[in-house]
C-alpha positions as CSV (number, residue, x, y, z in Angstrom):
1,X,-86.9,179.9,68.7
2,X,-87.5,180.6,65.1
3,X,-85.0,178.9,62.7
4,X,-83.6,180.7,59.7
5,X,-82.5,178.4,56.9
6,X,-79.3,179.3,55.1
7,X,-79.9,180.2,51.4
8,X,-79.8,177.5,48.7
9,X,-78.3,174.0,49.1
10,X,-74.8,175.5,49.5
11,X,-74.3,178.9,51.1
12,X,-72.3,181.5,49.4
13,X,-68.9,182.6,50.7
14,X,-70.3,185.9,51.8
15,X,-73.1,184.1,53.8
16,X,-70.5,181.6,55.2
17,X,-68.3,184.5,56.4
18,X,-71.3,186.2,58.0
19,X,-72.2,182.9,59.8
20,X,-68.6,182.5,61.0
21,X,-68.6,186.1,62.3
22,X,-71.9,185.5,64.2
23,X,-70.5,182.2,65.6
24,X,-67.0,183.3,66.5
25,X,-67.8,183.1,70.2
26,X,-69.1,179.5,69.9
27,X,-66.1,178.4,67.8
28,X,-63.6,180.1,70.2
29,X,-65.2,178.6,73.3
30,X,-65.4,175.1,72.0
31,X,-61.9,175.1,70.5
32,X,-60.4,176.7,73.7
33,X,-61.9,174.0,75.9
34,X,-60.6,171.2,73.8
35,X,-57.2,172.7,73.2
36,X,-54.3,172.5,75.6
37,X,-52.2,175.4,74.3
38,X,-52.4,178.3,72.0
39,X,-51.1,176.4,69.0
40,X,-53.5,173.5,69.4
41,X,-56.3,176.1,69.8
42,X,-55.4,177.7,66.5
43,X,-55.2,174.2,64.8
44,X,-58.6,173.3,66.1
45,X,-60.1,176.6,65.1
46,X,-58.8,176.1,61.6
47,X,-60.1,172.5,61.5
48,X,-63.6,173.7,62.6
49,X,-63.7,176.4,60.0
50,X,-62.6,174.0,57.3
51,X,-65.2,171.4,58.5
52,X,-67.9,174.1,58.5
53,X,-67.0,175.1,54.9
54,X,-67.0,171.5,53.6
55,X,-70.2,170.6,55.5
56,X,-72.1,173.8,54.7
57,X,-74.5,171.9,52.4
58,X,-75.5,169.7,55.3
59,X,-77.4,172.5,57.1
60,X,-81.0,171.6,56.7
61,X,-82.6,174.5,58.4
62,X,-84.4,172.3,61.0
63,X,-82.6,174.1,63.8
64,X,-80.9,177.4,64.4
65,X,-77.6,177.9,62.5
66,X,-75.8,178.2,65.9
67,X,-76.9,174.6,66.7
68,X,-75.4,173.5,63.4
69,X,-72.2,175.4,64.3
70,X,-72.1,173.8,67.7
71,X,-72.5,170.3,66.2
72,X,-69.8,170.8,63.6
73,X,-67.4,172.4,66.1
74,X,-67.9,169.7,68.8
75,X,-67.6,166.8,66.3
76,X,-64.5,168.3,64.9
77,X,-62.9,168.9,68.3
78,X,-63.9,165.5,69.6
79,X,-62.5,163.8,66.5
80,X,-59.2,165.7,67.0
81,X,-59.1,164.6,70.7
82,X,-59.6,161.0,69.7
83,X,-56.7,161.3,67.2
84,X,-54.5,162.9,69.8
85,X,-55.3,160.2,72.4
86,X,-54.3,157.5,69.9
87,X,-50.9,159.4,69.4
88,X,-50.6,159.8,73.2
89,X,-49.7,163.5,73.1
90,X,-50.8,166.0,75.7
91,X,-49.5,169.5,76.4
92,X,-50.1,171.6,79.5
93,X,-52.5,174.5,79.2
94,X,-50.7,177.8,78.4
95,X,-52.0,181.3,78.7
96,X,-53.9,182.7,75.8
97,X,-53.0,186.3,74.8
98,X,-56.6,187.5,75.5
99,X,-56.3,186.2,79.1
100,X,-53.1,188.1,79.9
101,X,-54.9,191.2,81.3
102,X,-57.1,189.2,83.7
103,X,-56.5,189.1,87.4
104,X,-54.5,186.2,88.5
105,X,-57.2,184.9,90.9
106,X,-59.8,184.9,88.2
107,X,-57.3,183.2,85.8
108,X,-56.6,180.6,88.4
109,X,-60.3,179.8,88.9
110,X,-60.7,179.6,85.1
111,X,-57.7,177.2,84.9
112,X,-59.2,175.0,87.7
113,X,-62.5,174.9,85.9
114,X,-60.8,174.1,82.6
115,X,-58.8,171.3,84.3
116,X,-61.9,169.8,85.9
117,X,-63.9,169.9,82.6
118,X,-60.8,168.6,80.7
119,X,-61.0,165.4,82.8
120,X,-64.5,164.6,81.6
121,X,-65.1,162.2,78.7
122,X,-65.4,164.1,75.4
123,X,-69.2,163.7,75.1
124,X,-69.7,164.9,78.7
125,X,-67.4,167.8,78.0
126,X,-69.5,168.8,75.0
127,X,-72.7,168.6,77.1
128,X,-71.4,170.8,80.0
129,X,-69.9,173.3,77.6
130,X,-73.3,173.7,75.8
131,X,-75.0,174.1,79.2
132,X,-72.4,176.6,80.3
133,X,-73.3,178.5,77.2
134,X,-76.9,178.8,78.5
135,X,-78.4,176.8,75.7
136,X,-81.8,175.3,76.6
137,X,-82.0,171.6,77.1
138,X,-84.0,171.1,73.9
139,X,-81.3,172.7,71.8
140,X,-78.5,170.7,73.6
141,X,-80.5,167.6,73.0
142,X,-80.8,168.4,69.3
143,X,-77.1,169.2,69.0
144,X,-76.0,166.0,70.8
145,X,-78.7,163.8,69.3
146,X,-79.9,162.5,72.7
147,X,-83.4,162.6,74.2
148,X,-84.1,165.6,76.5
149,X,-84.7,163.5,79.6
150,X,-81.5,161.5,79.0
151,X,-79.7,164.7,78.6
152,X,-81.1,166.1,81.9
153,X,-79.9,163.0,83.8
154,X,-76.5,163.1,82.2
155,X,-76.1,166.8,82.9
156,X,-77.0,166.3,86.5
157,X,-74.4,163.5,86.9
158,X,-71.8,165.6,85.1
159,X,-72.4,168.5,87.4
160,X,-72.2,166.2,90.4
161,X,-68.8,164.8,89.2
162,X,-67.5,168.3,88.7
163,X,-68.5,169.3,92.2
164,X,-66.9,166.2,93.7
165,X,-63.7,166.7,91.7
166,X,-63.6,170.3,92.8
167,X,-64.0,169.4,96.4
168,X,-61.2,166.8,96.1
169,X,-59.0,169.3,94.4
170,X,-59.6,171.9,97.1
171,X,-58.9,169.4,99.8
172,X,-55.6,168.4,98.2
173,X,-54.6,172.1,98.1
174,X,-55.4,172.6,101.7
175,X,-53.9,169.4,103.1
176,X,-50.8,169.6,100.9
177,X,-48.6,166.8,99.5
């Protein structure tokens, strides 16, 4: 993949807005998976955008701009999660307005997947989200800062845990309380 460096040491506001526009799917997805309701999603989104703006000079052009966006967004959301855990506050997932039109069965599957992923440690959550976004192992390794082989092993174990959790969840639904 060819990398395109952002201009100068600090990108202009126009270039920054273009990057945000190109990366809105990445930002939305990461913030959504780390949020537990619409208000928290919006707070995380704003935090990520602010972090991107303040860190814009840190982009070195060694990887794709999307990799930099992933790294900033994940680090921002993980930091927010750590702060939240210290406060001990958690809120149940609520419907996002964009999801209102979806079928209830698809929404239920999405909620189940979100709940399973939400139980993962924050670094494992980041890895699986990047994988679900179809990023190649090399790019996920660059974003997370871990060797490719370590990443492959961790990802295999994360997927195994998700499958086991899903089976347990399905069993509990069938067998009842």
